[in-house]
C-alpha positions in Angstrom: -25.7 66.4 46.3 -26.7 63.0 45.3 -24.9 59.6 45.5 -23.6 59.7 42.1 -22.1 63.3 42.6 -20.5 62.1 45.8 -18.8 59.2 43.7 -17.4 61.6 41.2 -16.3 64.2 43.8 -14.5 61.6 45.9 -13.0 59.6 43.0 -9.5 61.2 43.1 -9.1 60.3 46.8 -10.5 56.9 46.7 -8.5 56.1 43.5 -5.2 57.1 45.3 -6.3 55.1 48.4 -6.9 52.1 46.0 -3.4 52.3 44.9 -2.2 52.1 48.4 -4.5 49.2 49.3 -3.3 47.2 46.4 0.3 48.0 47.0 0.0 47.0 50.7 -1.9 43.7 49.7 0.6 43.0 46.9 3.6 43.4 49.2 1.9 41.3 52.0 1.0 38.4 49.6 4.6 38.3 48.1 6.0 37.8 51.6 3.2 35.5 52.7 3.8 33.1 49.7 7.4 32.9 50.5 6.8 32.4 54.3 3.8 30.1 53.8 5.8 27.8 51.4 8.6 27.7 54.0 6.1 26.7 56.7 4.4 24.2 54.5 7.8 22.5 53.6 8.4 22.4 57.4 4.9 20.8 58.2 5.6 18.2 55.5 9.1 17.5 56.7 10.2 14.1 58.1 11.7 15.9 61.0 9.3 15.9 64.0 10.6 19.2 65.5 10.1 21.1 62.2 6.5 19.8 62.0 5.8 20.8 65.5 7.1 24.3 64.9 5.0 24.6 61.9 1.9 23.4 63.7 2.5 25.8 66.5 3.0 28.7 64.2 -0.2 28.0 62.2 -2.1 27.3 65.4 -1.1 30.6 67.0 -1.6 32.8 63.8 -5.0 31.2 63.0 -6.1 31.4 66.7 -5.6 35.1 67.2 -7.4 37.9 65.5 -5.5 39.9 62.6 -6.3 43.3 64.4 -4.4 42.0 67.5 -1.3 40.9 65.4 -1.4 44.3 63.6 -1.3 46.1 67.0 1.4 43.9 68.3 3.5 44.6 65.5 2.8 48.3 65.3 2.8 49.2 69.0 4.9 46.4 70.3 7.7 45.9 68.0 7.8 49.6 67.2 9.1 50.2 70.7 12.3 48.3 69.7 12.4 48.9 65.8 10.5 51.8 64.4 8.2 50.5 61.7 6.0 52.7 59.3 2.3 52.0 59.3 2.8 50.6 55.8 5.4 48.0 56.8 3.8 47.1 60.1 0.4 46.4 58.2 2.2 44.5 55.4 4.1 42.3 57.7 1.1 41.6 60.0 -0.9 40.7 56.9 1.8 38.6 55.5 2.3 36.6 58.6 -1.5 36.2 59.1 -2.0 35.0 55.6 1.1 32.8 55.6 -0.5 30.5 58.0 -3.5 29.9 55.8 -1.3 29.8 52.6 0.9 27.0 54.3 -2.1 24.9 55.0 -3.4 25.4 51.4 0.0 24.5 49.9 0.3 21.4 52.3 -3.2 20.1 51.4 -2.5 20.8 47.6 0.6 18.6 47.8 -0.9 16.0 49.8 -3.8 15.7 47.3 -1.3 14.4 44.7 -1.6 10.6 44.6 1.5 9.0 46.0 1.5 6.5 43.1 2.4 9.3 40.6 5.5 10.2 42.8 6.6 6.6 42.8 6.1 6.2 39.2 8.2 9.2 38.4 11.0 8.0 40.6 10.7 4.5 39.0 11.4 6.2 35.6 14.6 7.6 36.9 13.5 11.1 37.7 15.3 12.7 40.7 13.3 14.0 43.6 13.8 17.7 42.4 12.6 16.9 38.8 9.7 14.9 40.1 8.7 17.9 42.3 9.1 20.3 39.5 7.6 18.3 36.7 4.9 16.2 38.4 3.9 17.2 41.9 4.1 21.0 41.8 2.0 21.4 38.7 -0.7 18.9 40.0 -0.7 20.7 43.4 -1.0 24.1 41.8 -4.1 23.2 40.0 -5.7 21.8 43.2 -4.8 24.9 45.3 -5.3 27.7 42.7 -9.1 28.3 43.5 -8.5 28.2 47.3 -5.4 30.4 47.0 -7.4 32.9 44.8 -10.0 32.9 47.6 -7.3 33.7 50.1 -5.8 36.5 48.1 -9.3 38.0 47.9 -9.7 37.7 51.7 -6.4 39.5 52.0 -7.6 42.5 50.0 -10.6 42.7 52.3 -8.4 42.2 55.6 -6.3 45.1 54.4 -9.0 47.5 55.8 -7.8 46.8 59.3 -4.6 48.7 58.8 -6.9 51.8 58.9 -6.8 51.3 62.9 -3.1 52.1 62.9 -3.6 55.4 60.8 -2.6 54.2 57.4 -4.6 56.1 54.7 -5.9 53.2 52.6 -9.3 52.7 51.2 -11.2 52.2 54.5 -9.4 54.9 56.3 -10.2 57.3 53.4 -13.8 56.6 53.7 -13.6 57.2 57.5 -12.0 60.6 56.8 -14.5 61.6 54.3 -17.4 60.4 56.5 -16.1 62.7 59.2 -15.7 65.8 56.9 -18.9 65.4 54.9 -21.1 64.2 57.7 -22.3 61.5 55.2 -21.0 58.3 56.8 -23.5 55.9 55.0 -22.7 57.4 51.7 -18.9 57.1 52.1 -19.2 53.5 53.4 -21.4 52.5 50.5 -18.8 54.1 48.1 -15.9 52.3 49.7 -17.8 49.1 49.5 -18.2 49.6 45.8 -14.5 50.0 45.3 -13.6 46.8 47.4 -16.3 45.0 45.3 -14.8 46.2 42.1 -11.3 44.9 43.2 -12.7 41.5 44.2 -14.6 41.2 40.9 -11.4 41.8 39.1 -9.3 39.4 41.1 -12.0 36.7 40.8 -12.0 37.1 36.9 -8.2 36.8 36.9 -8.1 33.7 39.0 -10.8 32.1 37.0 -8.9 32.8 33.8 -5.8 31.4 35.1 -7.6 28.4 36.4 -9.2 27.9 33.0 -5.8 28.0 31.3 -4.3 25.6 33.7 -7.0 23.1 33.1 -7.1 23.4 29.4 -5.3 20.1 28.9 -8.3 18.3 30.4 -10.7 19.4 27.7 
């Protein structure tokens, strides 16, 4: 059996696993965006204690490997609260990515010139309106490319949940490698699936960035 035949024969299993990977990543990123936005707000707060908490959280999460965080959640917290592999993986991915997203959001807002904020306030705009109409749109344009890259990293990092027994793309390739005795072939095939996902995400991010920057042309 040649390489193309293996791709065709394993397509149903890999396509099903792709859905699991995308669902896992999407769930994790939704949670990560909310948590990351909250942590970013704390890091930009005028209250020192909140800034210290945010800095400590970001430092701990960025300073420890994702696989260790997944194991802590799955094997540690599961002793108190039973978590399915999907939710253990999703929560671990969310917490891990939220630290990076918080820094991305913070740097985006800090890149907006303070003069624009002061000018908006001098025109009678409230803080909320200034945030919604001026700061947030400008910050979004600044952070979108980096945020898109972080989303792509999250897709690839999702492969680590295979080590807690979740049957997503990478675990599927491991199972097939064991059953077919063709490890190189199966890992090459799963790499193609990850590459296809990354290329689609990159295209979507670039299109969104293009539309947001249309006013500059």
